[in-house]
C-alpha positions in Angstrom: 42.6 -13.6 -18.7 42.8 -12.5 -15.1 39.8 -13.0 -12.9 38.6 -9.7 -11.3 39.4 -9.8 -7.6 37.0 -7.2 -6.2 34.8 -9.9 -4.5 37.0 -13.0 -4.9 39.0 -12.8 -1.7 36.2 -11.8 0.7 33.0 -13.5 1.6 30.0 -11.9 -0.1 27.7 -10.9 2.7 24.1 -9.7 2.8 22.8 -7.7 5.8 20.0 -9.4 7.6 17.3 -8.2 10.1 15.4 -10.9 11.9 11.9 -10.6 13.3 13.2 -10.6 16.9 15.9 -8.0 16.1 13.4 -5.8 14.3 11.3 -5.8 17.5 14.5 -5.0 19.6 15.2 -2.1 17.2 11.7 -0.6 17.5 11.8 -1.0 21.3 15.2 0.7 21.4 14.4 3.6 19.1 10.8 3.9 20.2 7.7 3.1 18.2 6.7 6.8 17.8 10.2 7.8 16.6 10.3 4.9 14.1 6.9 5.9 12.8 8.1 9.5 12.5 11.1 8.5 10.5 9.2 6.1 8.3 6.5 8.7 7.6 9.2 11.2 6.6 10.8 8.5 4.3 7.5 7.6 2.7 6.6 11.3 2.1 10.1 12.0 0.6 9.7 9.1 -1.8 6.2 10.1 -2.8 7.8 13.5 -3.5 10.0 11.8 -6.2 7.3 9.4 -7.4 8.4 9.9 -11.1 11.8 8.4 -10.2 10.4 4.9 -9.7 9.6 2.0 -12.0 6.2 1.0 -10.7 3.7 -1.9 -11.2 0.7 -3.4 -9.5 1.6 -6.3 -7.3 1.3 -9.9 -8.5 -1.2 -11.9 -6.5 -1.9 -15.7 -6.1 -5.4 -16.1 -4.6 -6.8 -19.2 -2.9 -9.9 -20.0 -1.0 -8.1 -19.3 2.3 -6.2 -16.2 1.4 -3.7 -14.4 -0.9 0.1 -14.4 -1.5 1.5 -11.3 -3.2 4.8 -10.1 -4.6 5.4 -6.3 -4.6 8.4 -4.9 -6.6 9.6 -1.4 -7.1 12.9 0.2 -8.2 14.6 3.5 -8.8 18.0 4.0 -10.6 19.9 2.7 -7.6 17.8 0.3 -5.5 15.5 -2.6 -6.3 13.1 -3.6 -3.6 10.5 -6.3 -3.2 8.2 -7.7 -0.6 6.6 -11.1 -0.2 3.4 -10.8 1.8 0.3 -12.9 2.5 -3.2 -12.3 3.9 -4.9 -15.4 5.4 -7.7 -14.4 7.8 -7.9 -18.0 9.2 -4.3 -18.1 10.3 -4.7 -17.1 13.9 -6.6 -20.4 14.4 -3.4 -22.1 13.3 -1.2 -20.0 15.6 0.1 -17.9 12.6 -0.3 -14.2 12.0 -2.9 -13.1 9.4 -0.2 -11.2 7.6 3.4 -12.4 7.3 6.1 -10.7 5.1 9.7 -10.5 4.2 11.6 -8.6 1.6 14.9 -7.3 0.2 16.9 -4.4 -1.1 19.3 -5.0 -4.0 21.7 -2.9 -6.0 20.4 -2.1 -9.4 23.9 -1.8 -10.8 25.0 -5.4 -9.9 21.8 -7.2 -8.7 23.6 -7.9 -5.4 21.1 -8.3 -2.5 22.3 -5.8 0.1 19.6 -6.3 2.8 17.1 -9.0 3.6 14.6 -8.3 6.3 11.5 -9.5 8.1 8.6 -7.3 7.0 5.7 -8.5 9.2 6.4 -5.9 11.9 7.7 -3.5 9.4 4.6 -3.7 7.2 2.4 -2.7 10.2 4.7 0.3 10.8 4.8 1.4 7.2 1.0 1.0 6.8 0.5 3.3 9.9 3.1 5.7 8.6 1.4 6.0 5.2 -2.0 6.5 6.9 -0.6 9.3 9.0 1.2 10.9 6.0 -2.1 10.9 4.1 -4.2 12.2 7.0 -1.9 15.2 7.5 -3.2 16.4 4.1 -6.7 15.0 4.1 -8.1 15.2 7.7 -9.4 18.5 9.0 -6.9 20.7 10.9 -7.2 20.1 14.6 -8.7 16.6 14.3 -8.5 15.0 17.7 -10.9 12.0 17.8 -10.5 8.7 15.9 -12.7 5.6 15.6 -10.7 2.5 15.1 -12.8 -0.3 13.6 -10.9 -3.6 13.5 -8.6 -4.1 16.5 -6.2 -6.7 15.2 -2.5 -6.7 14.4 -2.5 -3.3 12.7 -4.5 -1.4 15.3 -1.8 -0.5 17.9 0.4 1.0 15.1 -2.5 3.0 13.6 -3.4 4.3 17.0 0.2 5.3 17.9 0.8 6.9 14.5 -2.3 9.1 14.8 -1.6 10.0 18.4 2.1 10.7 18.0 2.1 12.4 14.5 -1.4 14.0 14.3 -2.3 14.8 17.9 -5.3 12.5 18.1 -6.2 12.3 21.8 -9.5 10.4 21.8 -9.7 6.8 20.5 -12.9 4.8 20.2 -12.3 1.1 19.6 -14.6 -1.5 18.1 -14.1 -5.1 16.9 -16.7 -7.8 16.4 -14.3 -9.9 18.6 -14.4 -8.3 22.0 -11.1 -10.0 22.9 -9.4 -8.0 20.1 -10.5 -4.7 21.6 -9.5 -5.8 25.0 -6.0 -6.7 23.7 -5.7 -3.3 22.0 -6.8 -1.5 25.1 -4.3 -3.5 27.2 -1.5 -2.6 24.9 -2.4 1.1 24.6 -3.1 1.8 28.3 0.6 2.3 29.4 1.2 4.6 26.4 -1.8 6.9 26.5 -0.5 9.2 29.2 2.5 10.4 27.2 0.1 11.6 24.5 -2.5 13.0 26.9 -5.0 10.6 25.2 -7.9 8.4 26.2 -9.4 5.2 24.8 -12.8 3.6 25.2 -14.3 0.4 23.8 -17.5 1.1 21.9 -20.5 -1.1 21.8 -20.7 -0.9 18.1 -19.6 0.8 14.9 -22.3 3.5 15.2 -21.2 4.5 18.7 -17.6 4.5 17.7 -17.8 6.7 14.7 -20.5 9.2 15.9 -18.8 12.7 15.9 -15.3 11.2 15.1 -12.9 13.4 13.1 -11.2 10.3 11.6 -12.4 6.8 11.1 -9.9 4.0 10.4 -11.2 0.6 9.2 -8.7 -2.2 9.4 -10.6 -5.5 9.3 -9.2 -8.8 8.0 -12.1 -11.0 6.6 -11.7 -11.7 2.9 -15.2 -10.8 2.0 -17.3 -8.0 0.6 -18.4 -6.4 3.9 -20.0 -3.2 4.9 -18.0 -2.3 8.0 -18.9 1.4 7.6 -22.2 2.2 6.0 -22.8 5.4 4.0 -25.3 6.7 6.5 -22.7 6.9 9.3 -20.3 9.1 7.3 -20.6 12.7 8.7 -19.5 15.9 6.9 -15.9 16.7 7.5 -14.8 13.1 8.4 -11.6 11.7 7.1 -11.9 7.9 6.4 -8.7 5.8 6.4 -9.8 2.6 4.7 -7.0 0.1 5.3 -8.7 -3.4 5.3 -10.0 -3.6 1.7 -6.8 -4.7 0.0 -7.5 -7.6 -2.4 -10.2 -8.5 -5.0 -13.5 -9.4 -3.3 -12.6 -7.7 0.0 -14.2 -4.4 0.9 -15.3 -2.5 4.0 -17.3 0.5 2.8 -20.7 1.0 1.1 -20.4 2.3 -2.5 -22.6 5.3 -1.6 -19.9 6.5 0.8 -17.3 6.6 -2.0 -19.8 8.7 -4.1 -20.1 11.2 -1.3 -16.3 11.5 -0.7 -13.3 12.8 -2.4 -11.3 9.6 -2.9 -7.4 9.4 -2.8 -5.4 6.3 -3.7 -1.8 5.2 -3.8 -1.4 3.7 -7.3 -4.6 3.8 -9.2 -4.1 0.7 -11.4 -3.6 -1.5 -8.3 -6.4 0.1 -6.2 -9.0 -0.3 -9.0 -8.4 -4.1 -8.7 -8.0 -4.4 -4.9 -9.3 -1.5 -3.0 -12.8 0.0 -2.2 -12.5 1.3 -5.7 -13.2 -2.2 -7.1 -16.9 -1.5 -6.4 -17.0 1.6 -8.6 -17.3 2.1 -12.4 -14.0 2.4 -14.3 -14.5 6.2 -14.8 -15.0 7.0 -11.1 -12.7 9.9 -10.4 -9.8 9.5 -7.8 -6.6 11.4 -7.0 -3.3 9.6 -6.6 -1.7 10.8 -3.3 1.7 11.6 -4.8 0.0 14.5 -6.7 -1.1 16.0 -3.4 2.3 15.5 -1.8 3.9 17.3 -4.8 1.4 20.1 -4.8 -0.1 19.2 -8.1 -3.6 18.4 -6.8 -5.5 19.7 -3.7 -6.1 17.5 -0.7 -9.0 18.5 1.5 -10.8 21.5 -0.1 -13.3 22.4 2.7 -14.0 21.6 6.4 -17.3 19.9 5.4 -15.8 17.7 2.7 -15.6 13.9 3.4 -12.1 12.6 2.4 -11.3 9.0 1.9 -7.9 7.4 1.6 -8.5 4.0 -0.1 -5.2 2.4 1.2 -4.2 -1.0 -0.2 -0.5 -0.8 0.4 2.0 -0.1 -2.3 5.5 -1.3 -3.0 7.1 2.2 -2.8 6.1 2.3 0.9 8.0 -1.0 1.5 11.0 0.5 -0.3 10.9 3.5 2.1 10.4 1.2 5.1 13.2 -1.2 4.1 15.7 1.7 3.7 14.6 3.2 7.1 14.9 -0.1 9.0 18.3 -0.9 7.3 19.7 2.5 8.4 18.3 2.2 11.9 19.6 -1.4 12.3 23.0 -0.4 11.2 23.0 2.5 13.6 21.9 0.4 16.6 24.2 -2.5 15.8 21.3 -5.0 15.2 22.3 -6.1 11.7 23.6 -9.6 11.2 25.0 -11.0 8.0 24.1 -14.1 5.9 25.8 -15.8 3.0 23.0 -15.5 0.5 25.3 -15.2 -2.6 28.2 -17.6 -3.2 31.8 -16.3 -2.8 33.8 -17.5 -5.8 37.5 -17.1 -6.6 36.4 -17.3 -10.2 32.9 -15.8 -10.7 32.4 -18.0 -13.7 33.2 -21.3 -11.9 30.1 -21.9 -9.8 30.7 -25.7 -9.8 33.8 -25.1 -7.8 31.6 -24.6 -4.7 30.3 -28.2 -5.0 33.8 -29.6 -5.6 35.2 -27.7 -2.6 32.3 -28.8 -0.4 32.7 -32.4 -1.5 36.4 -32.3 -0.7 35.6 -30.8 2.7 33.1 -33.6 3.4 35.5 -36.3 2.4 38.2 -34.8 4.6 35.8 -34.4 7.5 34.7 -38.1 7.2 38.4 -39.2 7.0 39.2 -37.2 10.1 36.3 -38.7 12.1 37.3 -42.2 11.1 40.9 -41.7 12.2 40.1 -39.9 15.4 
């Protein structure tokens, strides 16, 4: 029986985007443009939510953090992300969040694209926040308090300035150095958005009168970053930091006052601010709003809350966006992740050929 030759004569290659090349890509295209493209991709995929095979992510918890696997697939592409959350990592010289992932063909299982997702996760989280806020924040919202000024904060600020027209940022973190870092990174970018930023003395000063409040803190603990008494009528709250069991940022009373929107309810019930609420507490999945099946904000005085924990579909959208941009900008490299076999049933031939090559190389060195 003849061996199929479709892949036999060519090396099987997988596209690869490294962390440094991802940064070069974003710098070349522009952060605001990447955020715009990623927001559009997430929105389009939420618009076909029913096409995807979805599940809550699998998590391995430890005393120091969490490691998660996040899969999703449609009829053509399978995507997954490996991601961690270890709040103590900066003391070790490591990011709190690190991630990588892949896109594979459903028809063959062939991994087409492997990528860093640490930078990409920050971009897709900000893109999803902006996509939600377009439907949930009051029209004309211009001021945002940003509580938690770590690795996510620049991307959240840029997404809301570039995509929603936010022009006044109030920054606060319990670590003053984090706020100073954020201010230093934002200062050169503020003029292009006609925006200003100030560092607040505390949460209350930051959120007073704000149209939008984003909380993005990292500590793996049940915290009250935003108490119920500080929530004002008409606010939109973008709760990003509460993203694993035992980790919250908001007082339960705030959720009771708000109309709450989530990504994938079975996951958010376990990991989000929703874990504080009874099983029957009513929420709306955001895809229903995107598809026009449920209302978003219903009045200027309503408090809206996006309980964002991050969902695999957003990583699928982000991977496809970065893959296309990397191809367009010539920043893709290739790796041999899958063996190239003359006979796809003869895997052992790889070992035999490698062994022959080693023996030949050793002989050549001895006779040189």
